[in-house]
N, C-alpha and C positions, 0 to 999 in steps of 0.2 A: 443576607446570609453571611456569616463571618468567613474570612479567608481561611483556606485549608492550611494547617500547620505543616512545617517541613517534614516532620515525622510521618504524618498521615499521607502527605503527597508522595514521599518516597515509597511508602508501603503500597499505595495504590499503583504507582508505576511498576513496582515489582509484581504485583498481582496481575496487572495488565499484561506484562511480558510473559508470565506463566500461562495465562489463559490463551493468549495469542499463539504461543508455542503449542498448546494442547489442541487448538483448532487444526493446526497444520499436521500434527501427529495423527489425530483422528481421521483427517481427510486421507492421509497417506495409508493408514491402516485399512480404511474402507476400500481403497483401490486394490491393495494386496488381497484382501478377502474376496473382492469381486473377481479378480484374476484367478484366484484359487477355487472359484466356484461356490463360495459361501455367501450367497445373496443376502440371507437374513442377518448375518453378522455384518456385512457391508452396510446394510441399511441402519443397523444399530450405531455403527461408527459414524455414519453420515448424520444421523439424528443428534448424536453427542456433539459432533463438530458444530452443528447449527446452534445447539443450546449454549455451548461454551462461547461461541461468537457473540451471542447476545450479552453474555456476562462481560466479555471484553469491551463491547460497545458501551455498556453501562459504566465501566471504568473510565473510558474516554469522556463520556458525558460529565462524570464527576470532576475530571481533570481539565476540561477544556477551558475553563476560566483561569486556570493556573498556567498551563502549557501542555503541548503535545506530550504524551507520556513517553514517547520514544526520542524525538528530536529536541524536546523542551522549547520549541518555538511556539508561537501563537497559532491556535487553530480555532475553528468554529464555522465561519462562513467559507464559501467555495474558494474565494481568492486566498484566504489564509491557509486553507487546506492544500491548495495547489502549491503555494510558496513553501510550506512545510515539507511537502512531498518532494519538491525539486531540491531543497536543501539536503534532504536525506539521500536522494539519488546521487547528487554531486559528491557527498561524503563517501558513499559506498563505491562509486566509480573511481574516485581519485585517491582514496585512502584505505578503505576496508579491504576491497578485493585485491588491489596491488600488494598490500601488506601480506595478505593471506597467500597470494601467489608466490611471493618471495620466500615465505616460510615453507611452503610446500616444496619449492625447489631446494631449499637448504636441507630438507629432510629426505630428498631424493624421490619425491612423489611427482614425477612428471605428468602423470595422468590427472592427478588432482589439480596440479598447477594449470594444466590446460583447461580444465573445467572452470576454475576460478577466473582465468583470463576471459573466458567466454562470458561469465557473469558480469565482469567489469564492463564489457562491451554492451551487454544487455542493459545495465544501469545507465550507460551513456545514452542509449537509445530512449530509455524511459525519460531521462533528463530532457532530451530534445523535444519529446512530445509534451512534457509538462511545461517547458519554457514556451513552446508555441501556443499552448492553451492560455498561459498567463498573459502573453502578449495579446492574443485575440480578446481576452476578457477585458483588457485595458483599452481596447479600441471602442470608440463610441458606436452605437448601433446607428446605421444610416437608414432612414426610412426609404422605401422604394420611390422612385420618381413616378409621377402620374402616368407617363408613357410605358413604364415597366409593367403596368397592370393590364396590358392588352389581353384581349380574349384569346382563347385557345383554338379558335376555329370550329367550335362545336356547332350544334344545330341552332343555337340561339342567335348566331351571327347573321 
């Protein structure tokens, strides 16, 4: 299959971003409808979110040989997906949320700045988890020693 052109790649990235945002909007709308007692409407929004998530996944599939539609890093297998996720968490923790926090302070929105500071901390926690999983994935699997397969003291002993 021929490589995707820059124009199509950019359009697919934009489409992915829009679909991913729609998933979050529909999920939020479903929660609001549920809280307000509109169960049928909440189910509709939940169904829409699930359907749109499938569309977003299709965009990632189309782009995975080019790069992650969000970070533009390589994706595909679990190791690449962890690395891409860690890179994004690092970017968000060290650049995106601190920048947004400063902007909120500049505009006098201390409550928003506090929320954004909390999110930077959350992203650092995500990064720590992702890094730990990447490290564990790089460790060779050690088969159990013969003595580790001792019986559990059941009736067969």
